C-alpha positions in Angstrom: 0.0 0.0 0.0 1.2 3.4 -0.8 0.6 6.7 1.2 -2.5 7.6 -0.8 -4.1 4.3 0.2 -3.5 5.0 3.9 -5.1 8.4 3.5 -8.1 7.0 1.7 -8.6 4.3 4.3 -10.0 6.9 6.7 -12.9 7.5 4.3 -13.9 3.9 4.3 -13.6 3.3 8.0 -17.0 3.1 9.7 -16.8 4.7 13.1 -20.5 4.4 13.9 -19.6 1.7 16.5 -16.7 3.5 18.0 -17.0 4.4 21.7 -17.6 8.0 22.5 -14.5 10.1 23.2 -13.5 10.4 26.8 -14.9 13.6 28.4 -13.2 14.7 31.6 -15.6 15.3 34.5 -16.1 18.9 35.4 -13.8 20.0 38.2 -15.0 20.9 41.7 -14.9 24.6 42.6 -12.2 25.1 45.2 -14.0 28.0 46.9 -16.9 25.7 47.7 -14.5 23.4 49.6 -13.1 26.4 51.4 -16.6 27.6 52.3 -17.4 24.2 53.8 -14.2 24.0 55.8 -14.7 27.5 57.1 -18.4 26.9 57.9 -17.5 23.8 59.9 -14.8 25.7 61.7 -17.1 28.6 62.5 -19.4 26.2 64.4 -16.5 24.5 66.2 -14.0 27.2 67.1 -15.1 29.5 69.9 -14.5 33.2 70.0 -13.5 33.8 66.4 -16.3 31.6 65.0 -18.2 34.7 64.2 -15.6 36.1 61.9 -14.9 32.7 60.3 -18.6 32.3 59.7 -18.8 35.6 57.8 -15.8 34.4 55.7 -17.6 31.1 55.0 -20.8 33.0 53.9 -18.7 35.2 51.5 -16.8 32.2 50.0 -20.1 30.2 49.6 -21.8 33.0 47.7 -18.8 33.6 45.4 -18.5 29.9 44.7 -22.2 29.5 43.9 -22.0 32.3 41.4 -18.9 30.7 39.8 -20.5 27.3 39.7 -23.4 28.7 37.7 -21.1 30.6 35.3 -18.5 27.9 34.8 -20.7 24.7 35.1 -18.4 23.3 37.8 -19.2 20.7 40.5 -19.5 21.6 44.2 -22.9 23.2 44.6 -23.7 20.9 47.6 -20.4 21.8 49.3 -21.1 25.5 48.8 -24.7 25.2 50.2 -23.4 23.2 53.2 -20.7 25.8 53.8 -23.3 28.6 53.6 -25.6 26.9 56.1 -22.8 26.1 58.5 -21.5 29.7 58.2 -24.9 31.1 58.9 -25.4 28.8 61.9 -21.9 29.6 63.3 -22.4 33.3 62.8 -25.8 33.4 64.3 -24.7 31.1 67.2 -21.8 33.4 68.2 -23.7 36.5 67.6 -26.3 35.4 70.1 -23.5 34.4 72.6 -21.9 37.8 72.1 -25.2 39.5 72.6 -25.9 37.6 75.8 -22.5 38.4 77.2 -22.9 42.1 76.4 -26.3 42.1 78.1 -25.0 40.3 81.2 -22.0 42.7 81.4 -24.3 45.7 80.9 -26.7 44.5 83.6 -24.0 43.6 86.0 -22.3 47.1 85.7 -25.7 48.9 86.2 -26.6 46.7 89.2 -23.3 47.2 91.0 -23.1 50.9 90.2 -26.4 51.7 92.0 -25.0 50.6 95.4 
């Protein structure tokens, strides 16, 4: 066979039974992983959990926007990070509010005597 026969062989090859080409799965958005980790840490770590929870909420909202635009994986991770961030922020906000009320009450009670 000469070179022309090899080139013409492609025309006669029936590729209707060929397997589909390999498509790489879409990658997971890294900000959604960060939001989940920060969300869990905001619930677990005392004192600075309020600030970590705010960071988790910010990362989750950015990652959800990127997931919609780039068609990436990780929506569940971002939602879980958002929920954990909200819970951690709300939990420590309530604790801070209670501590402030107790401090305010204790200073007014002792200052009257």
